[in-house]
GULOBA-259736 format. One line per field, with one value per residue (C-alpha): x, y, z; residue in one letter. Coordinates in steps of 0.5 Angstrom, whole numbers, plus 500, padded with zeros to 3 digits. Layout:
REM GULOBA-259736
px	X;... .
py	Y;... .
pz	Z;... .
r	a;... .
This chain:
REM GULOBA-259736
px	474;477;472;469;468;462;462;460;457;455;452;455;448;443;448;445;449;448;452;452;456;451;454;448;445;439;436;436;439;445;451;455;457;463;464;470;470;473;469;466;473;477;478;484;482;485;481;483;479;479;483;482;484;481;474;473;474;469;464;465;465;460;462;469;466;467;474;481;483;490;491;498;503;503;507;513;510;508;502;499;493;490;483;482;480;487;490;488;493;499;499;500;501;508;510;512;506;510;510;503;501;505;501;494;495;487;487;484;490;487;492;491;486;489;484;478;482;483;476;474;479;476;469;471;475;469;465;471;470;463;465;472;477;482;484;491;491;497;495;489;486;488;487;488;482;482;474;476;470;465;461;457;457;453;451;454;461;467;466;458;461;466;461;456;462;463;456;455;462;459;452;454;461;460;466;468;473;476;477;481;480;484;488;494;496;500;495;489;493;495;487;485;489;486;479;479;476;470;472;472;477;478;485;484;489;487;489;494;500;496;494;502;505;505;506;512;517;516;509;512;512;519;522;524;527;534;533;528;535;539;534;533;541;540;534;528;523;516;514;513;520;521;516;519;525;525;526;533;535;533;536;543;542;540;541;535;532;532;528;523;522;520;515;512;512;508;503;506;505;505;504;498;494;497;492;498;502;505;508;515;517;513;515;513;516;514;516;517;514;521;528;531;538;538;540;536;530;531;532;525;521;525;523;515;516;519;513;509;513;513;505;504;509;505;498;500;503;510;517;523;530;533;532;533;533;531;533;531;535;533;536;531;537;535;540;538;542;540;543;541;539;542;535;528;524;518;520;520;526;531;529;530;537;539;536;539;546;545;542;547;553;549;546;553;551;545;538;533;526;524;526;523;524;522;524;524;526;519;518;514;514;516;523;523;527;530;531;538;541;548;545;545;541;542;543;538;537;534;529;527;527;522;518;517;515;510;507;506;502;498;496;495;491;486;487;489;496;497;496;503;510;517;521;525;518;520;527 .
py	532;530;531;525;525;523;517;519;513;512;507;504;501;507;513;515;519;519;520;513;507;502;496;497;502;506;507;501;496;494;492;495;501;505;509;514;520;524;521;528;531;526;527;523;517;511;506;499;495;488;483;487;482;476;479;482;475;472;477;475;468;466;459;461;465;459;457;459;464;466;471;472;468;461;456;460;467;471;472;478;477;472;472;471;464;462;467;462;457;462;465;472;477;477;470;466;462;455;456;459;452;448;451;451;446;446;454;456;460;466;470;477;481;488;492;489;491;498;499;497;502;507;506;506;513;516;514;517;524;525;526;530;533;531;524;521;515;510;504;501;499;504;511;517;522;528;530;536;541;536;536;542;540;533;535;529;527;525;518;517;520;514;509;512;511;504;502;505;501;495;496;498;495;489;489;491;496;497;504;507;514;518;525;524;519;514;513;512;507;503;503;501;494;493;491;487;485;490;494;501;502;509;512;518;523;520;513;513;512;506;503;504;501;494;494;491;496;494;497;504;507;506;501;495;489;492;498;494;489;496;498;491;491;498;494;497;491;494;501;502;501;508;511;511;515;522;525;528;521;517;523;522;514;514;521;524;517;516;523;521;514;518;522;516;512;518;518;525;525;532;530;532;528;530;531;532;525;523;516;516;511;507;499;493;486;478;472;466;459;456;459;463;463;465;472;472;470;475;481;479;479;485;489;487;490;496;497;497;502;507;506;508;514;516;515;519;524;524;522;518;520;514;507;501;493;488;481;475;469;462;463;469;474;480;484;491;496;503;508;516;518;525;527;524;519;516;512;504;504;509;505;498;500;502;496;491;494;492;486;483;485;480;475;471;464;465;462;468;467;474;480;487;494;501;509;514;521;523;529;533;530;537;536;529;526;532;532;531;530;528;522;515;509;503;506;511;518;519;524;518;513;518;519;511;510;515;513;506;509;512;506;502;507;506;499;495;493;487;491;493;491;491;485;485;482;476;475 .
pz	585;578;572;570;562;559;554;547;543;536;533;526;524;525;526;532;537;544;551;554;556;554;550;545;541;545;539;535;539;535;539;533;538;538;545;547;551;546;540;538;538;534;526;523;520;517;513;511;506;509;505;499;493;497;499;492;489;494;493;485;486;492;492;495;501;506;503;505;499;497;491;488;484;483;487;485;487;493;497;495;500;504;506;514;513;510;516;521;518;518;511;510;505;502;504;498;496;496;504;504;501;506;511;508;502;501;500;493;489;485;480;481;477;478;473;477;484;481;479;486;489;485;487;494;494;491;497;501;496;499;506;505;500;505;503;503;499;501;496;493;499;504;506;511;511;515;517;520;519;517;523;521;514;516;523;526;528;524;528;525;518;518;520;514;509;512;511;504;502;505;502;495;493;497;501;508;511;518;521;526;529;533;533;529;523;527;532;527;523;529;531;524;526;533;531;524;520;519;525;528;534;537;540;544;548;554;553;547;552;555;549;546;553;552;544;541;539;531;532;532;525;522;527;523;526;525;529;534;535;537;542;545;546;550;554;550;549;549;548;555;556;552;555;562;559;557;550;552;554;548;544;548;546;539;537;533;532;539;540;534;538;544;541;538;544;547;542;538;531;527;520;517;512;505;500;494;496;490;488;489;484;478;477;475;476;475;478;474;474;473;474;469;467;460;459;452;456;461;456;453;460;462;455;457;464;461;456;462;466;461;460;467;466;460;464;470;466;470;468;472;472;476;473;478;476;481;481;486;486;487;494;495;495;492;488;486;481;479;474;474;467;464;463;466;461;459;454;454;450;454;461;457;455;462;465;460;461;468;467;463;468;473;469;469;472;477;477;478;480;479;475;476;473;476;475;481;482;479;475;471;463;460;461;459;453;450;443;442;435;437;442;439;442;438;432;432;434;441;437;432;438;441;435;434;441;441;434;437;443;438;434;441;444;438;436;442;445;440;434;434;437;437;434;441;444;440;442 .
r	m;p;v;i;e;r;v;i;s;a;c;r;d;c;l;a;e;y;e;s;d;e;p;v;c;t;n;c;g;s;e;r;v;v;r;h;p;e;l;g;r;l;t;v;a;h;i;d;c;d;a;f;y;a;t;i;e;k;r;d;d;p;s;l;r;d;k;p;v;l;v;g;g;e;r;r;g;v;v;s;t;a;c;y;i;a;r;k;f;g;p;r;s;a;m;p;m;f;k;a;l;q;l;c;p;h;a;v;v;i;k;p;n;m;a;k;y;k;e;v;s;r;q;v;h;k;v;f;d;t;a;t;p;l;i;e;a;l;s;l;d;e;a;f;l;d;l;s;g;t;g;k;l;f;n;r;s;a;a;a;t;l;a;n;i;a;r;e;i;e;r;d;i;r;i;t;v;s;i;g;l;s;y;n;k;f;l;a;k;l;a;s;d;l;d;k;p;r;g;f;a;v;i;g;r;s;d;a;v;s;v;l;h;d;l;p;l;t;r;l;l;g;v;g;p;a;l;a;d;r;l;k;v;a;g;f;f;k;v;g;d;v;q;r;r;s;h;e;e;m;a;i;l;f;g;e;t;g;n;y;i;a;r;l;a;q;g;i;d;e;r;h;v;n;v;d;r;e;a;k;s;v;s;a;e;t;t;f;n;e;d;i;r;d;p;a;k;l;r;r;i;l;w;t;l;c;e;r;v;a;d;r;l;k;t;k;n;i;a;g;r;t;v;t;l;k;l;k;t;t;r;f;k;t;v;t;r;n;h;r;l;g;a;p;t;q;l;a;e;t;i;f;r;e;a;e;t;m;l;l;k;e;a;t;g;p;l;f;r;l;i;g;v;g;v;d;q;l;s;d;p;a;g;a;d;p;q;d;l;f;s;v;m;g;g;k;t;a;t;r;t;a;e;v;e;r;a;m;d;t;v;r;a;k;f;g;r;a;a;i;r;k;g;r;s;d;l .
């Protein structure tokens, strides 16, 4: 006879753990119980703060509690976060704000306060740190956690520890999170989307294939609309269609990509929680309230963005070697141009000179609604901005340029950013 595995339950309110499939906690009567036969063996989690920016704004202004809230740029910007009330009307993250307001004209629009959100993120990650050192931060509002080995430390399962994390965040920081628990990162992240907001979903080895079966192919990690269209042409519409084919068949049809998709469809993901995960780029961008064609205005804004990127590089103690310019036209066409430097840089002046050259080649008529600049190929700053007396930038040697910028940084650190600026800021 087949072995029937007992259901393990953990109460999200009192943290009691017991063998039962009762829908309520046998200890405190709470209905917030998470149950799964493998609950005591799963240790990889994905935690996602619910509607992060909007939830913080509602926390700080109780009058917004029952109102639809959109955090983002004004009419010409995009939605950074839509609260769950607003989402009922259609607005979503990354949607142009004017479209979101067409769907939900009574929404309250709030300009992002990144300094506040970063501080709340720091507080949330401090709670994570009390549970495990194995944390892979993905953004301000989400992270993977590996709770392997924490059972003996806390004398409770990873599930109960995660429930305690959620309880502490809600009590002390006054925001909510949704949790996904599984045996790998792909399924943990998938699970965290299944029960939002304030949710806790579990996917084990025994039910991974069935959970995935009816999902659209775009729910597989790395399968975007273009790849999904290629798969549809070949007769694959849902994950279950892939599950019916062998890895070898998928590899014949789509090469290594096919093998990768076949493994994900079976719930196979061998990536580990990467504690040393680093940012791949540092960037800044802004959406204009009114379209801009004038190159002089664009250069002035570009300089401000370059200073912001340079500040972040210096704060993170990293340098970048490739400069990328991003422009978006009024028809939402995105133009990106990049240039690889001879050596990594942390300097706003260097970033600006390269980005400016690319900008002047593109700013020849079209109206633009957005401009951004960034650097990638990040590295240690030890070899950044080498002193080269034969290198001239704008009539000054590279050495002199670096000295001036470092001196400005020192003054600003002591007296504030407004204490000193370059004449370019007034172009």
